[in-house]
C-alpha positions in Angstrom: 0.0 0.0 0.0 1.5 3.3 -1.0 -1.5 5.7 -0.6 -4.7 6.2 1.4 -7.8 4.2 0.6 -11.2 5.9 0.6 -13.4 6.1 3.7 -15.7 3.0 3.4 -17.5 0.2 5.1 -18.4 -3.4 4.4 -22.0 -4.4 5.1 -21.5 -8.1 4.7 -18.1 -8.9 6.2 -15.6 -8.1 9.0 -12.2 -7.2 7.6 -8.9 -8.3 9.3 -5.5 -6.8 8.5 -2.1 -8.1 9.4 1.0 -5.9 8.7 4.0 -7.7 7.1 6.3 -4.7 6.5 6.1 -1.0 7.4 3.3 0.4 9.5 -0.4 0.4 8.5 -2.7 3.1 9.9 -6.4 2.2 10.2 -8.5 5.3 10.6 -11.8 4.9 12.4 -14.3 7.7 13.0 -13.1 8.1 16.6 -9.4 7.0 16.6 -6.5 5.7 14.5 -5.0 2.2 15.0 -1.3 1.8 14.2 -0.4 -1.7 13.2 3.3 -2.8 13.2 4.7 -5.9 11.5 3.1 -9.1 12.9 0.1 -7.3 14.5 -3.6 -8.0 13.6 -6.7 -5.8 13.8 -10.3 -6.7 12.9 -12.8 -4.1 11.8 -16.4 -5.3 12.3 -18.8 -5.1 9.4 -20.6 -1.8 9.0 -17.8 0.2 10.7 -16.6 3.2 8.6 -12.8 3.2 8.1 -9.9 3.8 5.8 -6.4 2.4 5.6 -3.2 4.2 4.8 0.5 3.6 5.1 2.6 5.4 7.6 5.6 6.5 5.5 6.1 5.5 1.9 4.4 2.1 2.0 3.2 -0.8 4.0 2.8 -4.5 3.1 -0.3 -6.1 4.5 -2.5 -9.2 4.4 -6.2 -8.6 4.3 -8.7 -11.3 5.3 -12.4 -10.8 4.4 -15.5 -12.6 3.0 -14.9 -13.8 -0.6 -17.8 -11.8 -1.9 -17.0 -8.6 0.1 -19.2 -5.6 -0.6 -17.6 -2.2 -0.2 -19.6 1.0 0.2 -17.5 4.2 -0.3 -18.5 7.0 1.9 -17.7 10.7 2.1 -16.1 11.9 5.3 -15.0 15.3 6.5 -12.2 13.5 8.5 -9.8 13.6 5.6 
């Protein structure tokens, strides 16, 4: 990952991230989670979030439903 992803949510699936290299920032509406290599974080379905690298890039594994639906939202938090 080299740039921020849109604010969005998934109505039909939780989403789990594991950082392999670099640092992944997961912005929620009320806080930011910082994932270092080897750490996991699960975002429950219907929770608005976005992901972005801290620094130039991060390498991550994402686990989610095979037929994941993504709803892009507009947020003033950018």
